[in-house]
Steps between C-alpha positions, in 0.01 A plus 500: 500500500634844409617723780593866496654676799487877539647702784264785571505789740194589711363747245532249213331227704204724581480608136485137382237419763292798385525382137395148603189633673423751222495212248239314707737246650531433872746349744470222753747515789695186589432471872340267752120508493250397769267345241537381140404840359774730376509881510470704179706817486355751252646837600843652554407593858408138578824385338709746703333393822541125458849527351621596848459136603494307170763492224350261243186577299326308223369723219183380326246632253158347436563515123792255521436311823391148411494345849474631856811493714534180699507522879613230742459461872790462742541496877709787630672421832396825668204625296311175439328411174588733212482502120757597239497553124671229299748684280495402130151346529195670351499830322715553301660774705787743484708470818589845638771473766608810690858549613378682809177643638355809332 
């Protein structure tokens, strides 16, 4: 699978996020969930807020998404039962990994 890595500063990252949302796409943060229902990020403000604690996002658009993202359950030692998104399953997605929080 093709991979492209770009090193972006904060301003560039926000600009790309804004373009993603302006084109009707959305992001799903890669984090632990309490239930098998993931969060949809649709605005730059939401992205800025959650990027303080999450570095990986999956970019999707309804026009090219053919399957929902897959979620699996796991038992966290301290937090109990949680769910995570299975990377490279569902979508397709564009993986958007931040070097640091915004």
